N, C-alpha and C positions, 0 to 999 in steps of 0.2 A: 593271651596275657596282655597284649598291647591295648585291647579294648577295655580292659579293667585297670589299666595304669600300672601293671606289674612290670618292673624293669629288670629284676634280678632273677636269674635261674642258676642253680647249682646242681650239677649232675655227677654221676659216677661212671667210670669206665676202666678198662685195663690199659696197659701201655701199648696195646695195639693201636690205640688212638694217639696220634702224635700231637704234641703242643705245636702251635703255629710257628714257633721259632726253633724247633728242635729238628735235628737230623736223625734218621734211623740209626739205632745202635744194635749190638748183638741181642740185648734184652728185648727191645721193641720188635725186632725181626723174629725172634723166637716166639714171643707171645702171639704175634700175628700169625705165624705159621701154625702153631698149635691150635689156635682158635679156628682158623680157616679149615684146618684138616679134621679136627675132631668135633667141633661145634659150629658148622658152617651157618646154620640158620641164626644162631645167637650172635655170631660174628657180624653177619650182614645187618642184623637188627641194630647192634651197637654202632656200627659205622653209620647207618642211616640216621639214627637218633642224634649222634654227635654232629654229623654234617648239618642237620636241621638246626640244632642249637647254635652252632657256629655261624650259620647264615641268617639267624633270626633278627639281628639288629639289637638284641637284648644285651644286658650286661651279664655275660655268662662266665662260669668257671666249671671245669670238669675235673673232679678229683680222681686221679688214677691210682690203682693199687693192684698188687698181684696175688698175694696170699693172705686173706683175712684169717685171723685166729680168734679164739674165744678167751684169750688172756685179758686181764683187767687193763685199764688205762696204764700206759707205760710212762716212765719219767722222761723219755726222750722220743720225739717224733721227728723224723727227717722229712723235710719238704723240699722238693727241687725238681730238677729236670735231668733226664738220662743223657749221658755224654758230657754233662757239666757238673753234676753234683753226685756225692756218694750216697747211693740208695741201696737198700736191701730188698728182700722179698716179703717177709712176714710183716703184718701190721695188725694190731688188735682192732676189733670191731668198735670198741670204745673210743679208740683214737680216730678211727674213720668218722664216727659220729661227731666227735669234738671238732675236728678240722672242718668238716662239712658245715656244722652250725656256725663256726667262726666266719666262714666265707659268706654267709647270708647277708651280713651287714658290712663285712670287710671288702675293701676294694684293691687289695694288694695283687690279687691274681685275676682281675677282670680281663676277659679275653685270653685267658691262659688255661693250660691243663697241667697243673703240677702233679707230680707223683709223690706218694707218701710211703714211708716204711718206719719200722722201729729200729 
């Protein structure tokens, strides 16, 4: 990406990945435990990918979510951080796409991993 002048990368993960300024919570511990226990290869891959993105020197954002749904775009999307903001579990795939697209040119969450829910 650096060779081609691309500075921005936006990825997806679960709350198993912590935001750099976040402390573990019951939700992040639970999602990590479940992923490590039932999907160990996927968990290790997600950790490795996220670690590389965070260490890349690029302007990165990782959008985290727990339970994607097939519902249409919802009137309210909660964006925040576990332990600091009120977040739920379900989020529509349409809202995941909208939040992700907004981050491509937005800089509010550069170097952060906000979680989203409806």
